[in-house]
KEMIPA-317516 format. One record per residue: x, y, z of N, C-alpha, C, O in turn; residue number from 1; residue in three letters. Coordinates in steps of 0.2 Angstrom, whole numbers. Layout:
residues N
<<X Y Z> <X Y Z> <X Y Z> <X Y Z> NUM "ALA">
...
END
This chain:
residues 329
<<522 505 490> <528 507 488> <528 504 480> <525 499 479> 1 "MET">
<<532 507 475> <533 504 470> <541 503 468> <545 506 472> 2 "THR">
<<543 499 463> <549 497 461> <554 503 462> <560 503 465> 3 "LEU">
<<552 508 460> <556 514 460> <558 517 467> <563 517 469> 4 "PHE">
<<553 518 470> <554 519 477> <558 514 481> <562 516 485> 5 "SER">
<<557 508 480> <561 503 483> <568 503 481> <573 502 486> 6 "ASP">
<<569 505 475> <576 505 472> <580 511 476> <586 510 477> 7 "PHE">
<<576 518 476> <579 523 479> <581 522 486> <585 525 489> 8 "LEU">
<<577 517 490> <578 516 496> <584 511 498> <588 511 503> 9 "THR">
<<585 507 492> <590 503 493> <597 507 492> <602 506 495> 10 "ALA">
<<596 512 486> <603 515 485> <604 521 491> <609 524 490> 11 "LEU">
<<599 522 495> <600 527 501> <600 534 498> <605 537 499> 12 "LYS">
<<595 535 495> <594 541 490> <589 545 496> <585 542 498> 13 "VAL">
<<589 551 497> <584 555 500> <578 556 495> <578 560 490> 14 "PRO">
<<572 553 498> <566 554 493> <560 554 498> <561 552 503> 15 "HIS">
<<554 556 495> <548 554 498> <545 549 494> <545 549 487> 16 "THR">
<<542 545 498> <538 538 494> <532 541 489> <531 539 483> 17 "GLU">
<<529 545 492> <523 548 488> <525 552 482> <523 550 477> 18 "ALA">
<<529 556 482> <532 560 475> <535 555 471> <535 555 464> 19 "TYR">
<<539 550 474> <543 545 469> <539 541 466> <539 539 460> 20 "SER">
<<533 538 470> <528 534 467> <524 537 461> <522 534 456> 21 "ASP">
<<523 544 462> <519 547 458> <523 548 452> <519 549 446> 22 "SER">
<<529 549 452> <533 550 446> <534 543 442> <535 543 436> 23 "ARG">
<<534 537 446> <535 531 443> <528 530 440> <527 527 434> 24 "PHE">
<<523 531 443> <517 529 440> <515 533 434> <511 531 429> 25 "ASN">
<<517 539 434> <516 543 427> <520 541 421> <519 544 416> 26 "SER">
<<525 537 422> <528 534 416> <524 531 411> <521 526 412> 27 "MET">
<<524 534 405> <520 531 399> <522 523 399> <517 519 398> 28 "PRO">
<<528 522 400> <529 514 398> <534 512 404> <539 516 406> 29 "PHE">
<<533 506 407> <537 504 412> <543 500 409> <542 494 408> 30 "ARG">
<<549 503 408> <554 499 405> <560 501 409> <560 505 414> 31 "SER">
<<566 498 407> <573 499 409> <575 507 407> <578 510 410> 32 "VAL">
<<572 509 401> <575 515 398> <571 520 402> <574 525 405> 33 "PHE">
<<565 520 403> <560 524 408> <564 525 413> <566 530 414> 34 "GLY">
<<565 519 418> <568 520 424> <575 524 424> <577 528 428> 35 "LEU">
<<580 522 419> <586 525 417> <584 533 418> <587 536 423> 36 "SER">
<<579 536 414> <578 542 414> <576 546 420> <577 551 421> 37 "LYS">
<<571 541 423> <569 544 430> <575 545 435> <575 549 440> 38 "LEU">
<<579 540 435> <586 540 439> <590 547 438> <592 550 443> 39 "LEU">
<<590 548 432> <594 553 431> <591 559 433> <594 564 435> 40 "GLN">
<<585 560 433> <581 566 436> <583 567 444> <582 572 446> 41 "GLU">
<<585 562 446> <586 561 453> <594 562 454> <597 561 460> 42 "TYR">
<<598 563 449> <605 564 449> <608 558 450> <613 558 454> 43 "GLY">
<<606 553 448> <609 545 449> <612 543 442> <609 544 437> 44 "ILE">
<<618 541 442> <621 540 437> <619 531 436> <618 528 441> 45 "GLU">
<<618 530 430> <615 523 429> <617 519 422> <619 523 418> 46 "ASN">
<<616 514 420> <618 511 415> <615 505 413> <615 500 417> 47 "GLN">
<<611 504 407> <608 497 406> <613 493 403> <616 494 398> 48 "GLY">
<<614 487 405> <619 482 402> <615 475 401> <611 473 405> 49 "ILE">
<<617 473 395> <615 465 394> <621 460 396> <626 461 394> 50 "PHE">
<<620 455 400> <625 451 402> <624 445 397> <619 441 397> 51 "LEU">
<<629 444 393> <628 437 389> <630 431 393> <628 425 392> 52 "ASP">
<<634 432 398> <635 426 402> <632 427 410> <635 430 414> 53 "ASP">
<<626 424 411> <624 425 418> <628 423 424> <627 425 429> 54 "PRO">
<<634 420 423> <638 418 427> <642 424 430> <645 424 435> 55 "ALA">
<<642 430 426> <645 436 428> <640 440 433> <642 445 436> 56 "GLU">
<<635 438 434> <631 442 439> <633 443 446> <631 448 449> 57 "LEU">
<<636 438 449> <640 439 455> <645 445 456> <646 448 461> 58 "PRO">
<<647 447 450> <653 452 448> <649 460 449> <652 465 451> 59 "ASP">
<<643 460 448> <639 466 447> <638 469 455> <637 465 460> 60 "VAL">
<<639 475 455> <638 478 462> <631 479 464> <627 482 459> 61 "PRO">
<<629 477 470> <622 478 471> <621 484 475> <627 486 478> 62 "VAL">
<<615 488 476> <609 484 473> <608 486 465> <610 492 463> 63 "PRO">
<<605 482 461> <604 483 454> <597 481 452> <595 476 455> 64 "PHE">
<<595 482 447> <588 480 444> <589 475 439> <593 477 435> 65 "ILE">
<<586 469 438> <586 463 435> <580 462 431> <575 464 434> 66 "ALA">
<<580 459 425> <574 458 422> <573 451 422> <577 447 420> 67 "GLY">
<<567 448 424> <565 441 425> <558 441 421> <555 446 420> 68 "THR">
<<556 434 419> <549 434 416> <544 437 420> <539 439 417> 69 "PRO">
<<544 437 426> <539 440 431> <538 447 432> <534 450 436> 70 "GLY">
<<544 450 427> <545 457 429> <551 460 432> <556 455 433> 71 "GLY">
<<552 465 433> <559 468 435> <559 468 443> <554 470 447> 72 "MET">
<<565 465 446> <566 465 453> <573 469 455> <577 470 451> 73 "VAL">
<<572 469 461> <579 473 464> <584 468 467> <582 466 473> 74 "ILE">
<<589 467 464> <594 463 467> <597 467 473> <600 472 472> 75 "VAL">
<<597 464 480> <600 467 485> <606 463 488> <611 466 491> 76 "THR">
<<607 458 485> <612 453 489> <613 447 484> <609 444 481> 77 "SER">
<<621 446 484> <622 440 481> <628 437 485> <633 440 487> 78 "ILE">
<<627 431 487> <633 428 491> <632 420 491> <628 417 487> 79 "ASP">
<<635 417 496> <635 410 495> <628 406 498> <626 401 496> 80 "ALA">
<<625 410 501> <618 408 502> <612 409 497> <606 407 498> 81 "SER">
<<615 412 492> <610 413 486> <609 421 484> <613 426 487> 82 "GLY">
<<603 422 481> <602 429 478> <596 432 483> <591 429 484> 83 "VAL">
<<597 438 486> <592 440 489> <589 447 485> <593 451 483> 84 "GLY">
<<583 447 484> <580 453 480> <572 454 482> <569 450 485> 85 "TYR">
<<571 460 480> <564 462 482> <560 462 475> <562 465 470> 86 "LEU">
<<554 459 476> <549 458 471> <542 460 474> <539 458 478> 87 "SER">
<<541 466 470> <534 470 472> <534 472 480> <529 471 483> 88 "GLN">
<<540 474 482> <541 476 489> <542 471 494> <542 473 500> 89 "GLY">
<<542 464 491> <543 458 495> <549 456 495> <552 456 490> 90 "VAL">
<<553 455 501> <560 452 501> <560 445 500> <557 441 504> 91 "ALA">
<<563 442 495> <563 435 493> <570 432 493> <574 437 492> 92 "GLU">
<<572 426 492> <578 423 492> <577 417 488> <572 414 487> 93 "GLN">
<<583 416 483> <583 411 478> <591 408 477> <596 412 478> 94 "ALA">
<<591 402 476> <598 400 474> <601 403 469> <597 405 464> 95 "SER">
<<607 404 468> <610 408 462> <608 404 456> <606 407 451> 96 "LEU">
<<608 398 456> <607 394 450> <600 395 447> <598 397 441> 97 "ALA">
<<595 395 452> <588 396 451> <588 404 448> <584 406 443> 98 "ASP">
<<591 408 451> <589 415 449> <592 416 442> <589 419 438> 99 "PHE">
<<598 413 440> <601 414 434> <597 411 429> <597 413 423> 100 "THR">
<<593 406 431> <589 402 425> <583 406 423> <580 406 417> 101 "ARG">
<<581 410 429> <575 415 427> <577 422 425> <573 425 422> 102 "ALA">
<<584 423 425> <586 430 423> <587 430 415> <589 425 412> 103 "PHE">
<<584 436 412> <584 437 406> <591 441 403> <591 442 397> 104 "ASN">
<<595 442 408> <601 445 405> <601 452 405> <606 455 404> 105 "GLY">
<<595 456 406> <595 463 407> <595 466 414> <592 463 418> 106 "ARG">
<<600 470 415> <601 474 421> <601 481 421> <602 484 415> 107 "ILE">
<<600 485 426> <600 491 426> <604 493 432> <601 492 438> 108 "LEU">
<<611 495 432> <616 497 437> <616 505 438> <615 509 434> 109 "VAL">
<<616 507 445> <616 513 446> <620 515 452> <622 510 456> 110 "ALA">
<<623 521 452> <627 523 457> <625 530 459> <625 535 455> 111 "ARG">
<<623 531 466> <621 537 468> <626 542 471> <630 540 476> 112 "ALA">
<<626 547 469> <632 552 472> <630 556 478> <625 555 481> 113 "GLY">
<<634 562 480> <632 565 485> <627 570 484> <623 571 489> 114 "ARG">
<<626 572 479> <620 576 477> <614 573 474> <610 576 471> 115 "ASN">
<<614 566 475> <608 563 472> <603 563 477> <603 560 483> 116 "SER">
<<597 567 475> <591 567 479> <585 569 474> <586 571 468> 117 "ARG">
<<579 568 478> <573 570 475> <573 578 473> <576 582 477> 118 "GLU">
<<569 580 468> <569 586 467> <564 589 472> <559 587 473> 119 "THR">
<<566 595 475> <562 599 480> <561 594 485> <555 593 488> 120 "ASP">
<<566 590 488> <565 585 493> <564 588 500> <559 586 503> 121 "TYR">
<<567 593 501> <566 597 508> <558 599 508> <555 599 513> 122 "ALA">
<<555 602 502> <548 604 503> <544 598 503> <538 598 506> 123 "ALA">
<<545 593 500> <541 586 500> <541 583 507> <536 582 510> 124 "HIS">
<<547 583 510> <547 580 517> <544 584 522> <543 582 527> 125 "ALA">
<<544 591 520> <541 596 527> <533 595 525> <529 595 530> 126 "ARG">
<<531 594 519> <523 592 519> <522 586 522> <517 586 526> 127 "THR">
<<526 581 521> <523 574 524> <524 575 531> <520 571 535> 128 "ILE">
<<529 579 534> <530 579 541> <524 582 544> <521 580 549> 129 "PHE">
<<521 588 541> <515 591 543> <508 587 543> <504 587 547> 130 "PHE">
<<508 584 538> <503 578 536> <502 574 542> <497 573 545> 131 "GLU">
<<508 571 544> <509 565 549> <507 569 556> <502 567 559> 132 "LYS">
<<510 575 557> <508 579 563> <502 580 564> <499 581 569> 133 "ALA">
<<498 581 558> <489 583 559> <486 576 561> <482 576 565> 134 "LYS">
<<489 570 558> <486 564 560> <486 563 567> <482 561 570> 135 "ARG">
<<493 564 570> <495 563 576> <491 567 582> <490 565 588> 136 "VAL">
<<490 573 579> <486 578 583> <478 576 583> <475 576 589> 137 "ALA">
<<476 573 578> <469 571 578> <468 565 583> <464 565 587> 138 "LEU">
<<473 560 582> <473 554 587> <473 556 593> <469 553 597> 139 "VAL">
<<478 561 595> <479 563 602> <473 567 604> <470 566 610> 140 "ALA">
<<470 571 601> <463 575 603> <457 570 604> <454 570 609> 141 "LEU">
<<457 565 600> <451 560 601> <453 556 608> <448 556 612> 142 "VAL">
<<459 554 608> <460 549 615> <458 554 620> <455 552 625> 143 "LEU">
<<461 561 621> <460 565 625> <452 566 628> <450 567 633> 144 "PHE">
<<448 566 622> <441 568 624> <438 560 626> <433 560 630> 145 "VAL">
<<441 555 623> <438 549 625> <439 547 633> <435 546 637> 146 "ALA">
<<445 547 634> <448 547 641> <443 551 647> <442 550 652> 147 "VAL">
<<443 558 643> <438 563 648> <431 560 649> <428 560 654> 148 "TYR">
<<429 558 643> <421 555 645> <420 548 648> <416 547 651> 149 "LEU">
<<426 544 647> <426 537 650> <426 538 658> <424 534 662> 150 "PHE">
<<430 544 659> <432 545 667> <426 549 670> <424 547 676> 151 "VAL">
<<424 555 666> <419 559 670> <412 556 670> <408 558 675> 152 "SER">
<<411 552 666> <405 548 666> <404 541 669> <399 538 668> 153 "ASN">
<<411 540 673> <411 535 676> <409 528 674> <407 524 677> 154 "ARG">
<<412 527 667> <411 522 663> <414 514 667> <411 509 667> 155 "ILE">
<<420 516 670> <424 512 673> <421 508 679> <423 503 681> 156 "TYR">
<<414 512 682> <412 510 687> <409 503 687> <409 500 693> 157 "ASP">
<<406 501 682> <402 495 680> <406 490 676> <409 493 671> 158 "ARG">
<<408 484 677> <410 480 673> <407 479 665> <411 478 660> 159 "TRP">
<<401 480 666> <398 478 659> <399 484 654> <400 483 648> 160 "SER">
<<399 491 657> <401 497 653> <408 496 650> <410 498 644> 161 "THR">
<<412 494 654> <419 493 652> <420 487 646> <424 488 642> 162 "VAL">
<<417 483 647> <417 477 642> <414 480 636> <417 480 630> 163 "LEU">
<<408 483 636> <404 486 631> <409 491 627> <409 491 621> 164 "LEU">
<<413 495 631> <418 500 627> <423 495 623> <424 496 617> 165 "THR">
<<426 490 626> <430 486 622> <428 483 616> <430 484 611> 166 "VAL">
<<422 479 617> <420 476 611> <417 480 606> <416 478 601> 167 "PHE">
<<414 486 607> <412 491 603> <419 492 599> <418 492 593> 168 "ASN">
<<424 494 602> <430 496 599> <433 491 595> <436 492 590> 169 "LEU">
<<432 484 597> <434 479 593> <430 478 586> <432 476 581> 170 "VAL">
<<423 479 587> <419 478 582> <420 483 577> <419 483 571> 171 "GLY">
<<422 490 580> <423 495 576> <429 493 571> <429 495 565> 172 "LEU">
<<434 491 573> <440 490 571> <439 484 565> <442 484 559> 173 "TYR">
<<435 479 567> <434 473 561> <430 477 555> <432 476 550> 174 "PHE">
<<425 482 556> <421 484 551> <426 489 547> <425 491 541> 175 "CYS">
<<431 492 551> <435 497 548> <439 493 542> <441 495 536> 176 "TYR">
<<441 486 544> <445 482 539> <441 480 534> <443 479 528> 177 "LEU">
<<434 479 536> <429 477 530> <428 482 525> <428 481 519> 178 "LEU">
<<427 488 528> <426 494 524> <432 495 519> <431 498 513> 179 "MET">
<<438 493 522> <444 494 517> <444 489 511> <446 489 505> 180 "GLY">
<<442 483 514> <442 477 508> <437 479 503> <438 477 497> 181 "LYS">
<<432 481 505> <426 484 501> <428 489 496> <427 489 490> 182 "LYS">
<<432 494 499> <435 500 494> <441 497 491> <445 501 487> 183 "LEU">
<<443 491 492> <449 489 488> <455 492 491> <460 493 488> 184 "ARG">
<<455 494 497> <462 498 500> <467 492 503> <465 489 508> 185 "ILE">
<<472 492 500> <477 487 502> <479 486 509> <481 491 513> 186 "SER">
<<478 480 513> <480 481 520> <482 473 522> <478 469 520> 187 "SER">
<<488 473 524> <491 466 526> <487 463 531> <487 457 532> 188 "ARG">
<<485 468 535> <482 465 543> <475 462 540> <474 456 541> 189 "ILE">
<<471 465 536> <465 463 534> <466 456 530> <462 451 531> 190 "ALA">
<<470 456 526> <472 450 522> <474 444 527> <472 439 525> 191 "ASP">
<<477 445 532> <480 440 536> <473 437 540> <472 431 542> 192 "ARG">
<<469 442 542> <463 440 546> <458 436 542> <456 431 544> 193 "VAL">
<<458 439 535> <453 436 531> <455 428 529> <451 424 527> 194 "CYS">
<<461 427 530> <464 420 528> <463 415 534> <466 410 534> 195 "GLY">
<<460 417 539> <460 412 545> <457 407 545> <458 402 546> 196 "VAL">
<<449 409 542> <444 403 540> <445 400 534> <445 394 533> 197 "LEU">
<<446 404 528> <446 402 522> <450 407 518> <448 413 518> 198 "GLN">
<<455 406 514> <459 409 511> <455 412 504> <453 409 500> 199 "LYS">
<<454 419 504> <450 422 498> <442 421 501> <438 423 497> 200 "GLY">
<<441 420 506> <434 420 508> <430 427 508> <425 428 505> 201 "GLY">
<<434 431 511> <432 438 512> <430 441 505> <425 444 505> 202 "CYS">
<<434 440 500> <434 443 495> <427 439 491> <423 443 488> 203 "ASP">
<<426 434 491> <421 429 489> <415 433 491> <411 436 487> 204 "ASP">
<<413 433 498> <408 435 502> <406 443 499> <401 445 497> 205 "VAL">
<<412 446 500> <411 455 499> <408 455 491> <405 460 489> 206 "LEU">
<<411 450 487> <410 451 481> <403 449 478> <401 450 472> 207 "ALA">
<<398 446 483> <391 445 482> <387 450 484> <388 454 488> 208 "ASP">
<<380 450 479> <376 455 479> <373 456 486> <371 461 488> 209 "LYS">
<<373 451 491> <370 452 498> <375 455 502> <373 455 508> 210 "ALA">
<<381 457 500> <385 461 504> <383 468 505> <385 472 509> 211 "SER">
<<378 470 501> <375 476 501> <367 476 503> <364 471 500> 212 "THR">
<<365 480 506> <357 481 508> <353 484 502> <352 490 501> 213 "PHE">
<<351 479 498> <348 481 491> <352 486 487> <349 490 483> 214 "TYR">
<<359 485 488> <363 489 483> <363 497 486> <365 501 482> 215 "GLY">
<<361 498 492> <360 504 494> <367 506 499> <371 511 498> 216 "ILE">
<<367 501 504> <372 502 509> <376 495 509> <373 490 508> 217 "PHE">
<<383 496 510> <386 490 512> <386 488 518> <385 493 523> 218 "SER">
<<386 482 520> <384 480 527> <390 482 532> <390 482 538> 219 "TRP">
<<396 483 529> <403 486 532> <402 493 535> <405 496 539> 220 "SER">
<<397 496 530> <396 504 532> <391 504 537> <391 508 542> 221 "GLU">
<<385 498 537> <381 498 543> <384 496 549> <383 499 554> 222 "VAL">
<<388 490 549> <392 489 555> <397 495 557> <397 496 563> 223 "GLY">
<<400 498 553> <404 504 557> <401 509 559> <403 513 564> 224 "PHE">
<<394 510 557> <390 515 559> <388 513 566> <388 517 571> 225 "THR">
<<386 507 566> <383 504 573> <387 504 579> <385 506 584> 226 "TYR">
<<393 502 577> <399 501 583> <402 508 585> <404 510 591> 227 "PHE">
<<401 513 580> <405 519 581> <399 524 586> <400 527 591> 228 "SER">
<<393 524 583> <387 527 587> <387 525 594> <388 529 598> 229 "VAL">
<<386 518 594> <385 514 601> <391 516 606> <390 518 612> 230 "SER">
<<396 517 603> <402 518 607> <401 526 610> <401 527 616> 231 "LEU">
<<400 530 606> <400 538 607> <394 538 612> <395 541 618> 232 "VAL">
<<389 535 611> <382 536 615> <383 534 622> <381 537 627> 233 "ALA">
<<387 528 622> <388 525 628> <393 530 633> <391 531 638> 234 "LEU">
<<398 533 629> <402 537 633> <399 544 636> <400 546 642> 235 "TRP">
<<394 546 631> <391 553 632> <385 552 636> <384 556 641> 236 "ILE">
<<381 548 634> <374 546 638> <374 539 641> <370 535 638> 237 "PHE">
<<377 538 646> <377 531 649> <371 529 652> <369 524 654> 238 "PRO">
<<367 535 654> <360 534 657> <356 530 652> <350 528 654> 239 "GLN">
<<357 530 644> <352 528 640> <356 521 637> <355 518 632> 240 "TYR">
<<360 518 641> <363 511 640> <357 506 637> <358 501 633> 241 "THR">
<<352 506 641> <346 501 640> <344 502 632> <342 497 629> 242 "SER">
<<343 508 630> <342 508 623> <347 505 618> <346 502 613> 243 "TYR">
<<353 507 620> <358 504 615> <358 496 616> <360 492 612> 244 "LEU">
<<355 494 622> <354 486 622> <348 484 617> <348 478 615> 245 "ALA">
<<343 489 617> <338 486 612> <341 487 606> <338 483 601> 246 "ALA">
<<345 491 604> <347 492 596> <351 485 595> <351 482 590> 247 "CYS">
<<355 483 601> <359 477 599> <354 471 598> <356 467 594> 248 "ASN">
<<349 470 602> <344 465 600> <341 465 594> <338 460 592> 249 "VAL">
<<341 470 591> <338 472 585> <343 469 579> <341 468 573> 250 "CYS">
<<349 469 580> <354 467 576> <355 459 576> <359 457 572> 251 "CYS">
<<353 455 581> <354 449 582> <352 444 577> <355 439 575> 252 "LEU">
<<346 446 574> <343 441 568> <347 443 562> <348 438 558> 253 "PRO">
<<350 447 560> <355 448 555> <361 444 557> <363 442 552> 254 "PHE">
<<363 442 562> <369 438 563> <368 431 560> <371 428 557> 255 "THR">
<<361 429 563> <359 422 560> <358 421 553> <361 416 550> 256 "VAL">
<<356 427 549> <355 427 542> <362 427 539> <362 424 534> 257 "TRP">
<<366 430 541> <374 431 539> <377 425 539> <381 424 534> 258 "SER">
<<377 421 545> <381 415 544> <378 410 540> <381 407 536> 259 "ILE">
<<371 410 541> <368 405 536> <369 407 529> <368 402 525> 260 "SER">
<<370 412 527> <370 414 520> <377 412 518> <378 409 512> 261 "TYR">
<<382 413 522> <389 412 520> <390 405 519> <393 402 515> 262 "GLN">
<<386 401 524> <388 394 524> <383 389 518> <386 384 515> 263 "LYS">
<<377 392 517> <372 388 512> <372 391 505> <372 388 500> 264 "PHE">
<<373 398 505> <373 401 498> <379 402 495> <381 398 490> 265 "VAL">
<<383 407 498> <390 409 496> <394 403 496> <399 402 492> 266 "VAL">
<<393 399 501> <398 393 503> <405 395 503> <410 393 501> 267 "LYS">
<<406 401 507> <413 403 508> <412 407 514> <407 410 515> 268 "ALA">
<<418 408 519> <418 411 525> <422 417 525> <427 418 522> 269 "TRP">
<<419 423 527> <422 429 527> <424 429 535> <420 429 539> 270 "CYS">
<<431 429 537> <433 429 543> <431 436 547> <429 436 553> 271 "THR">
<<432 441 544> <430 447 547> <422 448 548> <420 451 553> 272 "LEU">
<<418 446 543> <411 445 545> <409 442 549> <404 444 553> 273 "CYS">
<<412 435 551> <410 431 555> <413 434 563> <410 433 568> 274 "VAL">
<<418 438 562> <420 441 568> <416 447 571> <415 448 577> 275 "SER">
<<413 450 566> <408 456 568> <402 452 571> <400 455 576> 276 "VAL">
<<399 446 568> <394 444 570> <395 441 577> <390 440 581> 277 "GLN">
<<401 438 579> <402 436 586> <402 441 591> <400 441 596> 278 "CYS">
<<405 447 589> <406 453 593> <399 456 595> <398 458 600> 279 "THR">
<<394 455 590> <387 457 592> <384 453 598> <381 456 602> 280 "LEU">
<<385 447 597> <383 442 602> <387 443 609> <384 442 614> 281 "TRP">
<<393 444 609> <397 445 615> <394 453 618> <395 453 624> 282 "VAL">
<<392 457 614> <389 464 617> <383 462 620> <382 464 625> 283 "LEU">
<<378 458 616> <372 455 619> <373 452 627> <369 453 632> 284 "PHE">
<<378 448 627> <378 445 634> <381 451 639> <380 451 645> 285 "PHE">
<<384 455 636> <387 461 641> <380 465 643> <379 466 649> 286 "CYS">
<<377 466 638> <370 470 640> <366 466 644> <363 468 649> 287 "TYR">
<<365 459 643> <361 454 647> <364 453 655> <360 454 660> 288 "LEU">
<<371 452 655> <374 452 661> <374 459 665> <374 459 672> 289 "GLY">
<<374 464 662> <374 471 667> <367 473 668> <367 478 670> 290 "GLY">
<<362 468 666> <356 471 668> <352 477 663> <347 480 666> 291 "GLY">
<<354 478 658> <352 483 654> <347 482 650> <344 487 647> 292 "TRP">
<<345 475 649> <339 473 645> <332 475 648> <327 477 645> 293 "LEU">
<<333 475 655> <326 476 659> <324 483 658> <318 485 658> 294 "GLY">
<<329 488 657> <327 495 656> <325 498 650> <325 504 649> 295 "GLY">
<<323 493 645> <321 495 638> <315 499 637> <314 503 633> 296 "ILE">
<<309 496 641> <303 499 641> <302 503 647> <305 502 652> 297 "PHE">
<<298 508 646> <294 510 640> <299 515 636> <304 518 638> 298 "PRO">
<<299 514 630> <302 518 625> <301 525 625> <296 527 622> 299 "LEU">
<<306 530 626> <305 537 626> <308 539 620> <311 535 616> 300 "ARG">
<<308 546 619> <310 550 614> <317 548 613> <319 546 607> 301 "ILE">
<<322 549 618> <328 547 617> <330 541 613> <333 542 608> 302 "GLN">
<<327 536 614> <327 530 609> <327 532 602> <331 530 598> 303 "PHE">
<<322 535 601> <321 538 594> <326 542 590> <327 542 584> 304 "PHE">
<<329 547 594> <333 551 593> <340 546 592> <344 548 588> 305 "VAL">
<<341 542 596> <347 538 595> <347 534 588> <352 533 585> 306 "LEU">
<<340 531 587> <339 528 580> <341 533 574> <345 531 570> 307 "VAL">
<<339 539 575> <340 545 570> <347 547 570> <349 550 565> 308 "ALA">
<<351 546 574> <359 548 575> <361 542 570> <365 543 565> 309 "VAL">
<<359 535 571> <362 530 567> <361 531 560> <365 530 556> 310 "TYR">
<<355 533 558> <353 535 552> <357 540 548> <360 539 543> 311 "GLY">
<<358 546 552> <362 552 550> <369 550 549> <372 551 543> 312 "ILE">
<<373 546 554> <380 543 552> <381 539 545> <385 540 541> 313 "VAL">
<<375 534 545> <376 529 540> <375 534 533> <378 533 528> 314 "LEU">
<<370 538 533> <369 541 527> <375 545 525> <376 546 519> 315 "LEU">
<<378 549 530> <384 553 529> <390 548 527> <394 550 523> 316 "THR">
<<391 542 529> <397 538 528> <396 535 521> <400 535 517> 317 "LEU">
<<389 533 519> <387 531 512> <390 536 507> <393 535 502> 318 "ASN">
<<388 542 509> <389 549 504> <397 549 503> <399 551 497> 319 "ARG">
<<401 548 508> <408 549 508> <412 543 505> <417 544 503> 320 "LEU">
<<409 537 505> <412 531 503> <415 531 496> <421 530 495> 321 "SER">
<<411 534 491> <414 535 484> <419 539 484> <423 538 480> 322 "PRO">
<<419 545 487> <426 549 486> <432 546 489> <437 547 487> 323 "TYR">
<<430 541 495> <436 538 497> <439 533 493> <445 531 493> 324 "LEU">
<<434 529 490> <436 524 484> <440 528 479> <445 525 477> 325 "GLU">
<<438 533 476> <441 537 471> <448 539 473> <452 538 469> 326 "ARG">
<<449 542 478> <455 544 482> <460 538 481> <466 539 479> 327 "ASN">
<<458 532 482> <463 526 482> <465 524 476> <470 520 476> 328 "GLU">
<<461 525 470> <463 523 465> <469 526 461> <471 525 456> 329 "LYS">
END
């Protein structure tokens, strides 16, 4: 969200986040004057004011936009406990004295009317509704097929295949977060997880040249491919779980190299990367405890088909990644 969308929300003006953000981002200059013009487009009366005396600040009706050395903020409340405001979408609190010291005197006050709203709001809201509906439908269909495969192939019959399902999903989620970090997609969950072992560690590790395989594939793409294909193959062809165990064993040397590289070369810890490595080892013990390692040999054509599927998915994902990165910019 942008300052403009946050202000519209505070004013309780009907709007869609995507359209409002696009209008704000298309402004040639981020200024009070530009915001004033944009608010007029939404039918919102507004006025820029310069307060000579900061002591008059509590008399200004909230919400309003105030200028500070760090940029414009949205003041949402002023009372005995201090000043509540939004800075880059984050709610913060400061004492009145501290806020007035940082305040540069410039404010933008606005008043929404009965007819204040985004242009073509109904059409934009309808489009967003159907976009959300499509995502919900996709998730529902995927869950339906997943449950059907889990039950029809009796995955629940063995504790090992149940745990393999769980930890493949866990690994898939970790790699999804890693891919988001690599593509610079903002995620509060990923940022929180990455700060567990070392603040900023994920960014340091992912910025290193070793975060890709000779600059061709990112290791997050490889991990996402491994967990997704393993999960689907387990559900569709449980009779070939031993071959999944073989592929898992082939991944284990990479985990040793990755941990060693982070400790001795980069000297930084990527919590998500370490979590993926731990998940691979947990999967190994599931395969071992379930007796799947004993059925690896002899290798039949199905093993090589499985390897080919890994390759197909990895190459496809690698081709799609630049488009995903471009769309997020």
